[in-house]
N, C-alpha and C positions, 0 to 999 in steps of 0.2 A: 224672679231675684233680679232688681236693676242696678244696685249700688255696686261700685267698683268691688268693695270688700267680699260681698258676696259672690259676685261671678268669679273673683279669685279662687275661694275658699271651693267652690262648687267644680270646677273646671282645673284647676291647677295644685300642684303641689309645692307651690314656692314657698320658703321658710318666710318666719314673720319678719327679718330684715329687708328681705327683698319684697315682700308685700308692702311694708313701709315705704320703701323708696318709691314704688310705683305710684304710692298715693301723693308723697312729694311733687314727683314729675306732674299729674294731673293737677296739684295745688298751683303749680306755677306756669302750665302751659296756655294759659290764655294769654300770657305774656307772648309767649312765642307765636300762637296763632295770629295775632295783631300783627306782631313785627313782620311775619312772613306773608301776610296776606293770603294764610292759606288754611285749610280745615286740617285738624291732628285727628289721628285715630291710635288708638293704643291698642296694638296686636299683641298677645300672648300665644306662644305654642302650647296646643293640647294634643295627645297621643289620641289617635283614631284607630281601632281594631278592624280590620278588612280580613277578608277572605280572596284568596285568589286562586282561579282554577288550578287543579293538580300541587296544591301546596297547602299548608296550614295556615293558620291566622298570622298576619304579619304587622307591626304598628306602622302607621305612617303618621307624619307629623302635619298637623292642620293648624290654623291660625284663628283665633277668635278676637273680636273686636269688643272689649271690655270697655272703652270708655270713649268718649267723642268731644271734639271741642269746636266750636265754629268761629270766624274771626267777626270782629267788630269794625274793621277798617275795609271789607270788601265783601261782595257776594258769596256765601256758601258754595262748595263744590257738592255738599250731600245735605239737601235739605231733609231727605228722610232720614230716621232716625238708623243707625248703624251698631248700637249696641247689642251684641247677642247675636252678630251676624258672624257667618263663617269668610275667611278670605276665599274668593274667585280661584279659578284655575289660573288665571293669567297673572293674578297677584301673588301666587305662594311663593315661585322661584325667587323673585325678587326679595321677598320676606324671609326665606332661608338662607340666600346668599348674605344677607345682613345680619342674619343670627349667626352664622357661623364664621365670617370674616371681621364683624364688627367695623363696617366702612360704611359710610354714607354714599348711598348711590342714588341717581336720578335716573330714570328712563328718557331712552333716545327720543322716542316719539310720544307725543300726548296721545292720550287713549278717549275715544267716545264712553261716557258715562251719562246714561239716563239723557241723552240729548244734549250733553255739555261736554265741552273738551275741557279734558282734566290732564295736568302734568301731576304724575305721581313721581315723590321720591321718599326715602326709607331713612331712618335714623334709628341705629342699634341703641338700647338702652342699657348701659353697663350699672352693674350694682357696685358703689363705691369699694375697692379692694376685692372685686369678684369679678364674676363673668358676665356676660351679655343675657339678659333674663326677658326681656322684651326687645319690640320692635316698635316705633313711632313711625304712622303712615303721614307724609306732608304732600295734601294734595291741592293742588289750587287751581282754582277755575278760572281757564285761559277766556273765557266768553266775557268776562268783567272787564269793561274797559278801564283801563288808567294810563296815566300820562306820566312818562319819566319824570321823576323830578329829585332834587336833593333830599328830600324826604324820603322818597321810597328808596333809594339806593341806601342810606343811612340806615332805614328800617331793617332792610333784607342782608346787610352787613352784620350788623347785631346780631341777627337772628341765625345768620351761618356760624358766628363764633360760638351761641349759646347752644347750639344743635350739636357742634363737635365736640361742646364740653359735656354733654348727655352722652355722647358715644365714648367719651373720656373716662367716665365714671366721677366726673368732677363739680357735677351740676344737675340737680339741686343738690345742697349738704343737709344733714340733720342740724347743724349749727347754725345755719343761716335762714331756717325754716320757723317761721312765726306763725305757729298753728293758732286759727280762731283771730287771726288781725288781719283787717282789711291793708292791702297795699297799694300803690299808686299803679296806674294802668298806662299802657302804651300812649292812649289818648290823652290823659290828664296833662302829659308832659314829659318829654325825653331829651335826655342831655347825652352826649358821647363825649367825652374827653380822651385825650393821648395818654399816653405812658408817662409824661411830663406832668399831666394836670391841668392841661390847657383844655378848653372848649373847641372842638373840632365841628361839632352840630349842636342847635338847640331848636326844638321845634317850636311853634308859634305859641302854643298852650305853656310851655315850657318858660318861653321869654315873657309871657304875661304873668305866671306866677313868682318870678324874680323882679319885674316891676312893681308889682303889688307889696313886694318884701321890702321894695326900697333903693332897689339896683337901677338906675337910670341910665349906664352906659350901654354898650354893645356887649353882649354874653360871647359871643364866639371871639375865642382869641384870648379870653380872660381865664386867670386861674382860679376855678372852680372854688377850692378850699379856702381862698382869700375872699372870694364873692361872698360866701355863708357866713366866714367868721365877720365881716364888715356889716351885713344887712341885720344881723341878728339882735333884738333889743338885750337881751342877757349874754353876757361873755362867754359864761359857762357853758349855756346851750350852744353858742356859734363855735365854741372851741370844740366841744363834741361832736357838732355836724362835720366840721373839717376834720377831725381824725378819722370818721367814717369813710370819707371821699378818699384820702390818704390811704387808709386800710385798703379798701377795694383796690387802689393800685397795686397795694402789695400781695394782693391774693386774698385778704380776709372774706371770708364767706358774707352772703348778703345781710346787711345792714339796716336799720331805719333808725331816721332821727326827725325830730320836731323842731320846727322854725318858726319863730315868732318874730316879726317886725315891720314897723309902722301900723300896728293893728291889724295885719293879717297874719295867718298861721297856713305853712305849708308843712307837708310830710314829704321828704326825701326818703328815697331807697336806693344805695349803693351797690352793685354787683360787678365782681372782677370779670373781666375779660380775659381769659387764660387758655385759648384752645390748644390742644396737644402739649399743654404746657409752658407755651410761650406768652410774655405777658404782651396784651393786645390793647392795652386803657382799662377803661370801666365804663359802664353803662348806669347814669343816674335817673332816676324817674322823679318827677317832681308832680305834688297834685295841691291844688289850693284848697285847703279844708277849715277855712275860716267859719261857714256858715255850719258846717259841719260839728266844729268844735262848740259853737253855741248850743247845738241840739244836745251834745254830749254832755254839757255842765248840767242840763235837766234831767239827765237820767244818772247820773253819780249817786246823786242821793237815793235812787230804788235800789242800784248794786251795791251800796253802801249798807243799806238795809237788810239785803238778803244775808250778805256777810256778816253783819251783827246780830243776826238771828242766830246763825249756825254757831256765832261765839257764844252766845247767851246759853244756846241749848247745851252746847261742851260745859259751860260754867256749872247750869243746873245739874249736868248728870256727874260731873265730878264732886257737888255737894251731895247728892245722893251716896254716889260709893263712899263717900268720908262716913256717911250717916251708917250705912251697912256695916262698911270696917269697924266704926266704934260698937256698933250694937253687936257683933260678931266678939269682940274682944269680952264684952260684959257677959254673954250669956253664959252659963255652965254647962251647957250641952254639947258634946262634942258634934255629935251630928248635925245640931243647928248652926254649931261655928262653920263646919264646912259647907252646908248650903249657904250662907249668907259670903263666905269667902269666894265661893265660884258666881255669887250675884254681882259681887264688887270685880272681880276680873270681867264679867260680860258687860256691865255698865261702862267701865273704864275702856274697854275696847271700841264702843261706839263712840264714846267721846272722844276719842282720838280722831275716828272719821270726821266728826263733826269740826275739829280742830283743822284737820288738813281741808275741810271746805270753806271753811273762814279764811282762809289764806288763798283759796283759788279764786279767779275770775271766771272759770267756764264750768263750774258745775263738776270737775273731774279729780282725781284722786290717785296719788303715786300710791300705789298699794305697798310696794316695796318700804317706802319710808314708813308708813304705819306699822309693817310687819316688824321692822328693826325697832321700833318702840315697844312694841306689845309683848316681842319672845322675852326680854329680860326680866317682864313682869311674870312669865309664867313658871320662871324659878321657883317662886314664892310657893308653888303649888307642888313641887317635888318634897320627897320626904325629906326631913331634917337630917343632915349628913351626907346626902346623896350628892354627887358630883354630875349633872347631867349637862352634857355638852350639847347645845343647841345652836343650829345654824342654819344660813339661807343658801342654796345654790340656784342660780341662774334669775331672772327678772319677770315677774307678774306683770309689770309696767302701771301704765295708766289706764283707768276705767272709769265710766261716768259714775255719779255717784248712786243712781238705782242700783246698780251692783257691785257699790265699795262695801256698803255694811254688811249686807247677808255673806259676803266672801271672805270678810274679816274674821265676823262670828263664827262661819265652819270651821276656818283653818285653826282658831283658837281654841274651839271644842275639841278637832282631831288632837292638836299637839296636848291638851290636857288630859283626854284620855289616855295618850300615850305615856305621859308624866306617871299618871294616876295608877293605870294599871299595868303598864309595862314595867316599871322599877318599883315596885310595891316592897320587893324584897332583893334589891340590888343597890349596891352604894354608888355606883356608876353606870354610865353609859351614854347614848348620842342619840338626838332627836334632829332629823334633817327636813327641811323643807325644799324642795326640788321643783322649780317652774319650767315649762318651756310653752311657748307661745307660737303659734302659726297666725295664718289670716284666716283660718276657720274656727281654730279654739284655743282656750287656755287649757293646761295641764297641769295641776300642782300634784305633786306627790310625799305626802308625810309618813317619813320611814324612821322606824327605832329599830333599836338593835335588842329590846327588852324580851320578856317571856314570852311574847307571841299571844295567839289567841286560842281561847279554848275550843276544842276539838268540836264541841256542840255549838260555835257560835256562829248566830245569823242575824246579820244586819236589819232584816226585816222582823224579826220576832225581838231586837233587843228592847228592854224596856228603860235604861237609863235616859235621864233626862236630857244629858249631852248628846247622844246619838237621835233622840228623838227631835230636838232642835234641829240638829245638821240635816236628817231627811226631810224635814218641812222645808227649811230654806233651800236645799238643792233642789228640790221639785218646784215650789210655787215661785220661789225668788229668781233661780239661778237657771233653772229649765237645762240642769245639768244631768250627770250620772256619779256614783260614788259608787266605789268597790273596794272594800275591806277582804285583804288575804296575806298570808303567811310570809315573811321576809325570804330573800333567797338562801339566807344562811339561818337568821334568827331574826326573832322581833315579827314586826307588824308594817306590813303597807297599806296606807290608805289613798287611793288614786281618785282624784277628781277632776272631772272633766267638764268643762262650761263653754256652749258656743259662744263666740262674739258677734255672730252674724244679729241685725235688727230683729226682734221678734217681737214688734208690734206692740210694746208694755202700753 
């Protein structure tokens, strides 16, 4: 298992929020590596059970490298793969101190690592609003020759501010994370602006990007917000980019803007620099994407076709559901009406997933939004006159399309069983869908306060169509487990556990 998510799930007990924050850090750290001219290693603490003579087993803290990033601006300090390696005895004290006091630290003397002189620094990774959950190792290869320059000094100053913000828990943030979207890199063009918005430094590539956009004067010393507003062909586009620059100065999380001027197109990304909560200006990355946008336009029709397919599938499924509903109203047989009504619900649930995919750009579905639309439909299954309160607790989150349809089907079948069998002889009650998620797995519990399970009930021997569908989907599509057992006081609890690691579908 080599992915960050799988390693965190296998070796740590981090919460889903902490694991998601580490994913965001890894998504951003190429920026840090390039600015620092250094390798970055992500170390997480893991407990090791050891034996000592004359005493019982004790737990010692070890550190495991779960991700690695090499710089593109200098030679690497670690040409070997460090993912999966444990920290050496000489590294552990520095990592432990960073974990305990949440302070950036640098070793006084460089160390030799496989024939290379390496300077080691550590950066604690604080979860927003929480504690330190991991440590970043910043290892610089001192053997790589570099001539001190304005560019290097500016890069290192920005890197120091961003590393301090990681230790503060203010970078990166979920609000400023554009998952699935490419962002400008350091080598594409970097602009450092002061707290007043004036350009303090612009890399040669950044100056070239703005020159292509139509800015012919010196960039250093200019008001960057005024520059982007002036070069934009579209006034609204220029105003939006200028607001992003001013927003970064005010502390707004990372924002992107696209700017077109004089036939050229550039992507800007503005990041606030607020180490220790003190405003220190902002960083603006600029990338000339004129040629990229030409290729993107050729791909737009393909993406639009995929979304159109999902939209048409949704429309066709809704038509099928309407026909089944019409047939159910016309049939005189009660059993046939019930079977057709259940088919309507199942088809409608799948249609909602395709509707969500039609609006998605990355084939992912927010399951909570789908459930919030499915649950009101389930009330139609309750006995006329029954008042069953249905609600959702916790968040299932966003899942890939390959998991979305079977998961929604399983949950709607479990809710349907609770309504049909738990409240057949009661006028009121409640059904709760409670979700919790870690780096390793998703757990969803469907519980009700109905009449409960029969004494002879066995999930493996259940012959109902709904539970047969559930068993098939859980085993073959979700690779998960399902348990049905009596509730703590009354009713039934159905507990579904689904692994979130990649299973090589």
